[in-house]
Steps between C-alpha positions, in 0.01 A plus 500: 500500500261743670483456877140506625394656830236235575428144392204613291566405137838338579545202269597183687580164339424187701669178390391192697394156381250454785171641368364565850809690612505693173132593538548614859789730402296641213203564730716665766687724257196606297322589825761772560476627143789320330477379143593133517605256231537137603687206352529132593849448356823689465503439126155650450599804704823547303308490172300804608734704719691664215184663360384667820728458800336515842622726779542205739502119468384250760670178394478145633843347544381158380314493170427199277690618193793696643604623841436849623877545506507414128230762436701752701813421295308536172360837607853613579627373163225701328591805710153514653557656839180454700473450877447131567346338807551125524258272684574140588375215710842336523793726412848370566751740661714511184191593293415780740855636487509482120160670456590785733854536361350537152277785616174352628319731741401211726437127524184424698397162638170344399242531627578867455398746769274742308610805696867419444441445128329838468784667693755349260297605194477855632872495575573383147291754308449808717762765574655464841470799738 
């Protein structure tokens, strides 16, 4: 994977079943030049990820069809190694530990602080000084 030097043209996948949250992430990320693809379910995302993997994934922990942890496990099984940022309104401590132990960049509480989200995205996709 090529490491970009700015967020311009970085492809980000947003997976969240709340249409308002999804739309706000899309708006925020496109405003800084990211290319954003958005999905309401983990299954829909997984159907498309193999064709054109994003450079970062913002993933809700609780989705209607499968959990974010299940999506993370499926990505690992497919050997798709993409930085993953979880978001959740009610994560349990064991879920947080599991997500981070399996390589998630961060798990952010909803409502997500926009500045913190952008810091984590930059951390995930830009080279560190």
